[in-house]
Backbone as JSON Lines, residues from 0, in Angstrom:
{"i":0,"aa":"M","n":[8.62,-14.5,11.09],"ca":[10.4,-14.62,9.89],"c":[11.27,-13.26,9.44]}
{"i":1,"aa":"N","n":[12.5,-13.34,9.86],"ca":[13.64,-12.6,10.0],"c":[13.25,-11.34,8.68]}
{"i":2,"aa":"L","n":[13.7,-9.63,9.09],"ca":[12.76,-8.95,8.21],"c":[13.8,-9.5,7.01]}
{"i":3,"aa":"F","n":[14.39,-9.59,7.29],"ca":[15.82,-9.84,6.55],"c":[15.94,-11.05,5.18]}
{"i":4,"aa":"F","n":[15.68,-12.05,5.89],"ca":[14.95,-13.34,5.54],"c":[14.22,-13.14,4.75]}
{"i":5,"aa":"A","n":[13.0,-12.4,5.02],"ca":[12.14,-12.26,4.33],"c":[12.03,-10.98,2.38]}
{"i":6,"aa":"F","n":[13.16,-10.32,3.06],"ca":[13.43,-9.71,2.01],"c":[14.23,-10.79,1.17]}
{"i":7,"aa":"A","n":[15.08,-11.41,1.09],"ca":[15.61,-12.38,0.59],"c":[15.3,-13.31,-0.77]}
{"i":8,"aa":"L","n":[14.22,-14.04,0.46],"ca":[12.52,-14.54,0.3],"c":[12.26,-14.26,-1.39]}
{"i":9,"aa":"A","n":[12.25,-13.14,-1.13],"ca":[11.22,-11.94,-2.11],"c":[11.95,-11.98,-2.4]}
{"i":10,"aa":"T","n":[13.6,-12.26,-2.68],"ca":[13.78,-11.6,-4.1],"c":[14.52,-11.8,-4.75]}
{"i":11,"aa":"T","n":[14.09,-13.43,-4.27],"ca":[14.59,-14.99,-4.89],"c":[13.84,-15.27,-5.56]}
{"i":12,"aa":"A","n":[12.56,-15.52,-5.04],"ca":[10.86,-15.09,-6.0],"c":[11.21,-14.59,-6.84]}
{"i":13,"aa":"R","n":[11.41,-12.75,-6.72],"ca":[11.11,-12.21,-7.59],"c":[12.16,-12.41,-9.15]}
{"i":14,"aa":"S","n":[13.18,-12.33,-8.89],"ca":[14.3,-13.59,-10.03],"c":[13.81,-14.94,-11.05]}
{"i":15,"aa":"Q","n":[12.84,-15.54,-9.58],"ca":[12.75,-16.58,-10.32],"c":[11.54,-16.7,-10.98]}
{"i":16,"aa":"Q","n":[10.21,-15.5,-10.46],"ca":[9.47,-14.96,-11.57],"c":[9.88,-14.42,-13.57]}
{"i":17,"aa":"E","n":[10.97,-13.82,-13.38],"ca":[10.99,-13.3,-14.24],"c":[11.12,-14.28,-14.81]}
{"i":18,"aa":"H","n":[12.05,-14.95,-14.45],"ca":[12.44,-16.59,-15.53],"c":[11.65,-17.14,-16.05]}
{"i":19,"aa":"L","n":[11.4,-17.41,-15.22],"ca":[9.6,-18.15,-15.73],"c":[8.8,-17.59,-16.01]}
{"i":20,"aa":"S","n":[8.68,-16.6,-16.24],"ca":[7.86,-15.66,-17.88],"c":[8.48,-16.19,-19.56]}
{"i":21,"aa":"S","n":[7.72,-17.52,-19.97],"ca":[8.02,-17.98,-20.75],"c":[6.86,-18.15,-21.88]}
{"i":22,"aa":"G","n":[5.47,-18.0,-20.84],"ca":[4.38,-18.27,-21.93],"c":[3.97,-19.4,-21.78]}
{"i":23,"aa":"S","n":[4.89,-20.61,-21.2],"ca":[2.92,-21.93,-21.65],"c":[2.74,-22.33,-19.93]}
{"i":24,"aa":"T","n":[1.41,-22.51,-19.8],"ca":[0.81,-22.33,-19.08],"c":[1.08,-22.65,-17.95]}
{"i":25,"aa":"S","n":[2.34,-24.19,-17.58],"ca":[3.05,-24.04,-16.4],"c":[3.7,-23.11,-16.1]}
{"i":26,"aa":"A","n":[4.59,-22.34,-17.03],"ca":[4.78,-21.41,-15.94],"c":[4.06,-20.01,-15.75]}
{"i":27,"aa":"D","n":[3.51,-20.14,-16.68],"ca":[1.78,-19.31,-15.85],"c":[1.36,-19.21,-14.66]}
{"i":28,"aa":"S","n":[1.33,-20.78,-14.25],"ca":[0.8,-20.75,-12.78],"c":[1.6,-20.83,-12.1]}
{"i":29,"aa":"A","n":[3.72,-21.37,-12.17],"ca":[4.21,-21.3,-10.83],"c":[4.45,-19.8,-11.67]}
{"i":30,"aa":"S","n":[4.28,-18.85,-12.02],"ca":[4.44,-17.29,-11.51],"c":[3.16,-16.72,-11.24]}
{"i":31,"aa":"A","n":[2.59,-17.29,-12.09],"ca":[1.03,-17.07,-10.35],"c":[1.55,-17.31,-8.84]}
{"i":32,"aa":"R","n":[2.28,-18.54,-9.18],"ca":[2.01,-18.93,-7.56],"c":[3.58,-17.67,-6.68]}
{"i":33,"aa":"L","n":[4.4,-17.38,-7.66],"ca":[5.24,-16.75,-6.94],"c":[5.47,-14.74,-6.04]}
{"i":34,"aa":"S","n":[4.01,-14.89,-7.26],"ca":[3.8,-13.14,-7.5],"c":[2.85,-13.77,-5.88]}
{"i":35,"aa":"T","n":[1.76,-14.26,-6.39],"ca":[1.34,-14.48,-4.52],"c":[1.46,-14.25,-3.72]}
{"i":36,"aa":"E","n":[3.08,-15.32,-3.8],"ca":[3.73,-15.81,-2.42],"c":[4.45,-14.17,-2.27]}
{"i":37,"aa":"L","n":[4.32,-13.63,-3.21],"ca":[6.03,-12.18,-3.01],"c":[4.78,-11.42,-2.36]}
{"i":38,"aa":"I","n":[3.08,-11.03,-3.1],"ca":[2.19,-10.65,-1.99],"c":[1.99,-10.83,-0.79]}
{"i":39,"aa":"R","n":[1.96,-12.34,-0.57],"ca":[1.73,-12.47,0.86],"c":[3.35,-11.99,1.47]}
{"i":40,"aa":"A","n":[4.38,-12.2,0.44],"ca":[6.12,-11.22,1.95],"c":[5.56,-10.15,1.93]}
{"i":41,"aa":"D","n":[5.28,-9.74,1.13],"ca":[4.93,-8.0,0.92],"c":[4.33,-7.94,2.53]}
{"i":42,"aa":"I","n":[3.32,-8.77,2.6],"ca":[2.04,-7.75,3.43],"c":[2.78,-8.0,4.91]}
{"i":43,"aa":"E","n":[3.26,-9.84,4.95],"ca":[4.49,-9.58,6.97],"c":[5.3,-8.69,6.43]}
{"i":44,"aa":"K","n":[5.79,-8.21,5.97],"ca":[6.63,-6.94,6.44],"c":[6.34,-5.65,6.32]}
{"i":45,"aa":"L","n":[4.12,-5.94,5.58],"ca":[3.9,-4.58,6.14],"c":[2.61,-5.19,7.6]}
{"i":46,"aa":"L","n":[3.15,-5.6,7.85],"ca":[2.07,-6.02,9.07],"c":[2.56,-5.49,10.85]}
{"i":47,"aa":"M","n":[4.53,-6.71,10.03],"ca":[5.98,-6.06,11.43],"c":[6.01,-4.76,11.79]}
{"i":48,"aa":"I","n":[5.89,-4.13,10.09],"ca":[6.5,-2.39,10.59],"c":[5.4,-1.59,11.68]}
{"i":49,"aa":"T","n":[4.17,-1.52,10.64],"ca":[3.39,-1.54,11.56],"c":[2.25,-2.03,13.19]}
{"i":50,"aa":"E","n":[3.1,-3.17,13.47],"ca":[3.36,-3.49,15.04],"c":[4.21,-2.85,15.48]}
{"i":51,"aa":"A","n":[5.27,-2.24,14.82],"ca":[6.48,-2.28,16.15],"c":[6.52,-0.37,15.77]}
{"i":52,"aa":"L","n":[5.43,-0.06,14.21],"ca":[5.04,1.39,14.77],"c":[4.03,2.02,15.94]}
{"i":53,"aa":"W","n":[3.29,0.49,15.65],"ca":[1.95,1.28,17.34],"c":[2.8,0.49,18.2]}
{"i":54,"aa":"T","n":[3.6,-0.17,18.45],"ca":[4.83,-0.47,19.8],"c":[5.12,0.48,19.76]}
{"i":55,"aa":"I","n":[5.49,1.44,19.06],"ca":[6.59,2.27,19.64],"c":[5.7,3.52,19.76]}
{"i":56,"aa":"L","n":[4.7,3.72,18.86],"ca":[3.28,5.66,20.44],"c":[2.52,5.06,21.07]}
{"i":57,"aa":"K","n":[2.85,3.26,21.47],"ca":[1.78,2.79,22.85],"c":[3.3,3.63,24.11]}
{"i":58,"aa":"E","n":[4.53,3.04,23.85],"ca":[5.39,3.28,24.4],"c":[5.88,4.07,24.96]}
{"i":59,"aa":"Q","n":[6.12,4.95,23.97],"ca":[6.11,6.77,23.97],"c":[5.73,7.94,24.45]}
{"i":60,"aa":"L","n":[4.22,6.83,23.62],"ca":[3.16,8.3,23.91],"c":[1.52,7.78,24.82]}
{"i":61,"aa":"G","n":[1.98,7.15,24.82],"ca":[0.74,6.21,25.93],"c":[-0.72,5.65,25.27]}
{"i":62,"aa":"Y","n":[-0.64,6.1,24.13],"ca":[-2.44,5.12,22.9],"c":[-2.23,3.92,23.96]}
{"i":63,"aa":"T","n":[-3.7,3.62,23.46],"ca":[-4.05,2.78,23.42],"c":[-4.23,1.84,23.06]}
{"i":64,"aa":"D","n":[-4.52,0.32,22.72],"ca":[-5.47,-0.47,21.97],"c":[-6.94,-0.06,21.48]}
{"i":65,"aa":"D","n":[-7.72,0.68,22.27],"ca":[-8.87,1.08,22.6],"c":[-8.71,2.5,21.79]}
{"i":66,"aa":"K","n":[-7.8,3.36,21.8],"ca":[-7.42,4.61,20.73],"c":[-7.5,4.38,19.22]}
{"i":67,"aa":"L","n":[-6.81,2.98,18.95],"ca":[-6.4,2.72,17.61],"c":[-7.58,1.98,17.16]}
{"i":68,"aa":"I","n":[-9.05,1.74,17.58],"ca":[-9.57,0.76,16.72],"c":[-10.21,1.3,16.57]}
{"i":69,"aa":"Q","n":[-11.08,2.63,18.18],"ca":[-10.96,3.16,17.33],"c":[-11.01,4.86,16.23]}
{"i":70,"aa":"M","n":[-10.03,4.88,16.1],"ca":[-9.28,5.33,14.94],"c":[-9.88,4.77,13.88]}
{"i":71,"aa":"I","n":[-9.44,3.31,13.8],"ca":[-9.77,2.04,12.65],"c":[-10.91,2.27,12.03]}
{"i":72,"aa":"Q","n":[-12.43,1.9,13.19],"ca":[-13.58,2.39,12.33],"c":[-13.97,3.93,11.73]}
{"i":73,"aa":"K","n":[-13.37,4.68,12.82],"ca":[-13.16,6.27,12.27],"c":[-13.05,5.93,10.75]}
{"i":74,"aa":"I","n":[-11.62,4.81,10.45],"ca":[-11.56,5.3,9.2],"c":[-12.36,4.46,8.24]}
{"i":75,"aa":"D","n":[-12.75,3.27,8.66],"ca":[-13.46,2.26,7.71],"c":[-15.02,3.1,7.7]}
{"i":76,"aa":"L","n":[-15.86,4.2,8.63],"ca":[-17.19,4.99,8.47],"c":[-17.11,5.93,7.57]}
{"i":77,"aa":"R","n":[-16.09,5.92,6.62],"ca":[-15.59,7.74,5.65],"c":[-17.22,7.31,4.45]}
{"i":78,"aa":"D","n":[-16.7,5.81,5.14],"ca":[-18.42,6.09,3.24],"c":[-19.59,5.16,3.87]}
{"i":79,"aa":"G","n":[-19.6,4.95,5.17],"ca":[-21.09,5.48,5.55],"c":[-20.45,3.55,6.05]}
{"i":80,"aa":"K","n":[-19.8,2.72,5.07],"ca":[-20.33,1.29,5.87],"c":[-19.43,1.13,6.2]}
{"i":81,"aa":"L","n":[-19.02,0.73,7.77],"ca":[-18.11,-0.58,8.97],"c":[-17.83,-1.97,8.02]}
{"i":82,"aa":"N","n":[-16.55,-2.17,6.38],"ca":[-16.56,-3.65,6.3],"c":[-14.86,-3.81,6.62]}
{"i":83,"aa":"G","n":[-14.25,-3.5,6.79],"ca":[-12.79,-3.14,6.95],"c":[-11.98,-2.61,5.65]}
{"i":84,"aa":"K","n":[-12.01,-1.91,4.22],"ca":[-12.32,-1.31,3.39],"c":[-12.57,0.22,3.58]}
{"i":85,"aa":"V","n":[-11.37,0.4,3.65],"ca":[-10.73,2.36,3.3],"c":[-11.57,3.15,2.06]}
{"i":86,"aa":"A","n":[-11.9,4.06,2.34],"ca":[-13.04,4.67,1.42],"c":[-11.92,5.11,0.47]}
{"i":87,"aa":"R","n":[-12.27,5.28,-1.08],"ca":[-11.41,6.19,-1.69],"c":[-12.24,7.89,-1.72]}
{"i":88,"aa":"S","n":[-11.45,8.74,-2.09],"ca":[-12.05,10.18,-2.53],"c":[-12.3,9.95,-3.34]}
{"i":89,"aa":"T","n":[-13.82,10.31,-3.63],"ca":[-13.91,11.45,-4.64],"c":[-13.45,12.32,-5.55]}
{"i":90,"aa":"E","n":[-12.88,13.34,-4.83],"ca":[-12.92,14.12,-4.47],"c":[-11.34,13.87,-5.24]}
{"i":91,"aa":"R","n":[-11.3,15.52,-6.18],"ca":[-10.26,14.75,-7.4],"c":[-9.31,16.69,-6.89]}
{"i":92,"aa":"S","n":[-8.46,15.95,-7.07],"ca":[-6.98,17.28,-6.2],"c":[-6.94,18.69,-7.9]}
{"i":93,"aa":"T","n":[-6.41,19.69,-8.08],"ca":[-6.66,20.25,-8.87],"c":[-5.75,20.45,-9.27]}
{"i":94,"aa":"C","n":[-4.73,20.87,-10.44],"ca":[-3.0,21.28,-9.94],"c":[-2.35,23.13,-9.28]}
{"i":95,"aa":"P","n":[-1.71,22.84,-8.77],"ca":[-1.59,24.01,-7.89],"c":[-1.14,25.17,-8.84]}
{"i":96,"aa":"Q","n":[-0.91,25.54,-10.58],"ca":[-0.87,26.2,-11.06],"c":[-1.84,26.42,-11.98]}
{"i":97,"aa":"C","n":[-2.25,26.02,-13.06],"ca":[-3.9,26.19,-13.93],"c":[-4.77,26.17,-13.48]}
{"i":98,"aa":"G","n":[-5.13,25.3,-11.79],"ca":[-6.25,25.3,-11.62],"c":[-6.79,23.98,-12.35]}
{"i":99,"aa":"R","n":[-6.39,23.22,-12.5],"ca":[-7.24,22.17,-14.49],"c":[-7.11,20.97,-12.83]}
{"i":100,"aa":"V","n":[-8.19,20.4,-12.98],"ca":[-8.46,18.62,-11.33],"c":[-7.17,17.9,-12.74]}
{"i":101,"aa":"L","n":[-7.01,16.85,-11.84],"ca":[-5.13,16.43,-12.5],"c":[-6.08,14.82,-12.35]}
{"i":102,"aa":"I","n":[-4.55,14.47,-12.88],"ca":[-5.49,12.56,-13.22],"c":[-4.28,11.7,-11.31]}
{"i":103,"aa":"R","n":[-5.74,11.56,-11.55],"ca":[-5.41,10.68,-10.04],"c":[-3.84,9.51,-10.19]}
{"i":104,"aa":"N","n":[-3.65,10.1,-8.81],"ca":[-1.75,9.12,-9.32],"c":[-1.24,9.79,-10.55]}
{"i":105,"aa":"H","n":[-1.2,11.0,-10.96],"ca":[0.11,10.87,-12.14],"c":[0.57,12.2,-11.41]}
{"i":106,"aa":"P","n":[1.93,12.44,-11.74],"ca":[2.85,13.04,-10.35],"c":[2.55,15.05,-11.09]}
{"i":107,"aa":"V","n":[2.85,15.15,-12.26],"ca":[2.85,16.05,-13.26],"c":[0.99,16.39,-13.57]}
{"i":108,"aa":"C","n":[0.88,17.78,-14.37],"ca":[-0.15,18.41,-14.46],"c":[0.22,17.82,-16.46]}
{"i":109,"aa":"L","n":[-0.83,17.41,-16.63],"ca":[-0.63,17.01,-17.87],"c":[-1.03,18.67,-18.74]}
{"i":110,"aa":"Y","n":[-1.84,19.42,-18.97],"ca":[-1.88,20.71,-18.84],"c":[-0.24,21.29,-18.88]}
{"i":111,"aa":"C","n":[0.07,21.49,-18.01],"ca":[1.82,22.54,-17.5],"c":[2.35,22.4,-17.23]}
{"i":112,"aa":"G","n":[2.79,20.84,-16.76],"ca":[4.19,20.65,-15.84],"c":[3.97,20.96,-14.99]}
{"i":113,"aa":"A","n":[3.93,21.2,-14.6],"ca":[3.46,21.26,-12.66],"c":[3.69,20.11,-12.38]}
{"i":114,"aa":"V","n":[4.14,20.19,-10.65],"ca":[4.15,18.9,-9.88],"c":[3.44,19.0,-9.16]}
{"i":115,"aa":"A","n":[3.01,17.64,-9.14],"ca":[1.6,18.14,-8.13],"c":[2.66,17.52,-6.59]}
{"i":116,"aa":"K","n":[1.52,18.27,-5.09],"ca":[1.95,17.41,-4.87],"c":[0.66,16.44,-4.22]}
{"i":117,"aa":"Q","n":[1.2,15.4,-3.78],"ca":[-0.17,14.29,-3.29],"c":[-0.11,13.88,-2.38]}
{"i":118,"aa":"K","n":[-1.66,13.7,-1.67],"ca":[-1.35,13.08,0.35],"c":[-0.74,11.98,0.05]}
{"i":119,"aa":"P","n":[-1.02,11.99,1.57],"ca":[0.52,10.76,2.15],"c":[-0.71,9.18,1.45]}
{"i":120,"aa":"F","n":[-1.55,9.93,2.07],"ca":[-2.78,8.65,2.39],"c":[-2.66,8.16,0.38]}
{"i":121,"aa":"E","n":[-2.67,8.71,-0.49],"ca":[-3.75,9.68,-1.83],"c":[-3.47,7.88,-2.5]}
{"i":122,"aa":"R","n":[-5.03,7.03,-2.64],"ca":[-4.56,5.85,-4.38],"c":[-5.0,6.1,-5.03]}
């Protein structure tokens, strides 16, 4: 599916989803179906982007599929289980200014207002 077509489809689905949020059971069902389709479109777009990035790395830096598979397994095993899931970090970030524990996924310290830097893959 063309990336631009997927974007147009997702945009259309989002506008339809907003239109259907009237509260009835059939509207709720239709809204759930549209939400599912939006998620599928997002996943397809992410898969395309991931494949493009991997192709660039292979062509320009000489990485192999075996190296990718090894890294995927290493990341998967961070929690000790090979189950296809990324382990959530139990490590809590602290504020760089006041040192208090930060609320997960919150960009500003609730105590002193300092902006907290997040790790690129922190969830």
